[in-house]
C-alpha angles and dihedrals in degrees: 000000000000121000135186106208119214117233098256093049092056090046092052091044089062104035111013107028092160085071090066120089118238090254095052091047090051091051092050097049098042103105090206090071128085113226123197132192115195121226083233087069090050091050091048091052092048093047092047093049092051092050092048092244092121134041124200134192096238131357131311089254091056090051092050090048087053091051091052091048089055092058101251114153121217119251111204121203110255131188092257089060091058090049092052091045091058090054094051116107117238097253087128128032103193103112093210094052093045091054091049089052093050092048091047092052094043095048097042091240129150109240115225108209148134094214109116093198089073090071088076090072131075105243138103111278136190109194123207 
């Protein structure tokens, strides 16, 4: 299976694994699964760090290295994602989340999240 992992899920996987459900933990550790982290999540983390809304044990570079160690593949933003984003209804106003939803829909990925707002969109979800 192929999964796009929401920002908070990857942060929990690295620093607060006990916050993950057993199902999500199993998905993240099963080497048969392809795990993707969007550059959108990397931007969100960088922005929240610069605004003081997020604290890390270490630097952003160290976090990104850990993400690579865990086997996440980088999902870039493509033009098709922007086209899908425009077509999304405004059930959710968070621009980072909306782009993740557009990417998951476009790429046919199951989105792993704990955000209940995502239920309002037609896409494959795995809830924490």
